[in-house]
C-alpha positions as CSV (number, residue, x, y, z in Angstrom):
1,M,0.0,0.3,0.2
2,T,1.1,3.5,-1.1
3,G,0.1,7.2,0.5
4,T,0.3,9.1,3.4
5,K,1.0,8.5,6.8
6,Y,-2.4,9.1,7.4
7,Q,-3.7,7.9,4.7
8,K,-2.0,4.4,6.1
9,M,-2.8,5.0,10.1
10,V,-6.5,4.8,8.9
11,V,-6.3,2.1,7.2
12,N,-4.2,0.0,9.7
13,Y,-7.0,1.0,12.7
14,L,-9.7,0.5,10.6
15,A,-8.5,-2.8,9.1
16,K,-8.8,-4.0,12.9
17,K,-11.8,-4.0,12.9
18,M,-12.6,-4.5,9.3
19,G,-10.2,-6.4,7.8
20,P,-8.0,-6.2,4.3
21,A,-11.9,-4.7,3.1
22,A,-10.6,-1.7,5.1
23,N,-8.4,-0.4,1.9
24,D,-11.4,-0.1,-0.2
25,L,-14.0,1.5,3.0
26,V,-11.4,4.3,3.2
27,K,-10.5,5.2,-1.0
28,D,-14.6,5.4,-1.4
29,V,-15.4,7.6,1.8
30,C,-12.9,10.0,0.6
31,K,-14.5,9.8,-2.7
32,K,-17.8,10.8,-1.0
33,A,-16.6,13.1,1.2
34,G,-15.0,15.2,-2.0
35,F,-11.7,14.0,-1.6
36,S,-9.1,12.1,-3.2
37,Y,-7.7,8.8,-0.7
38,D,-4.5,10.7,-2.2
39,S,-4.6,14.0,0.1
40,L,-5.9,12.1,3.1
41,S,-4.3,14.9,5.6
42,P,-5.3,15.7,9.0
43,E,-7.2,20.0,7.4
44,N,-9.6,17.3,6.1
45,M,-9.7,14.0,8.7
46,D,-12.7,15.7,10.0
47,A,-15.0,15.4,6.6
48,F,-13.6,12.4,6.4
49,A,-15.0,10.8,9.7
50,D,-18.3,12.7,9.4
51,C,-19.0,10.9,5.8
52,F,-17.2,7.7,7.7
53,E,-20.1,7.5,10.1
54,V,-22.9,7.6,7.0
55,E,-20.6,4.9,4.8
56,A,-19.5,2.7,7.9
57,S,-22.7,1.9,8.9
58,K,-23.3,-1.4,6.3
59,F,-20.3,-2.7,7.9
60,L,-20.7,-2.2,12.3
61,S,-22.6,-1.2,14.5
62,E,-23.4,2.6,15.5
63,K,-21.1,2.1,18.8
64,D,-18.2,0.7,17.0
65,I,-18.6,3.8,14.0
66,K,-19.0,6.2,16.6
67,F,-16.2,5.2,18.3
68,T,-14.1,4.6,15.5
69,S,-14.8,7.5,14.2
70,G,-13.7,9.4,17.3
71,V,-10.1,7.5,17.4
72,I,-10.0,8.9,13.8
73,R,-10.3,12.5,14.0
74,K,-7.9,12.3,16.9
75,L,-4.9,11.1,14.0
76,K,-4.3,14.6,13.2
């Protein structure tokens, strides 16, 4: 996997909950949040986390989503 340290941090954290699907989810969430996977950074981590909360509802429980989005926001 290539990318910035923020991409790697988010994907690695989500992989603990979702396995190999995490990378694709991060790419999809970035796209739906309005920026590219390659531009994931501290400046757009809040927007990513907001969009993640919506998109992850297909895969995780509400409790896991809230906790995970909180962790993502702190990755700045």
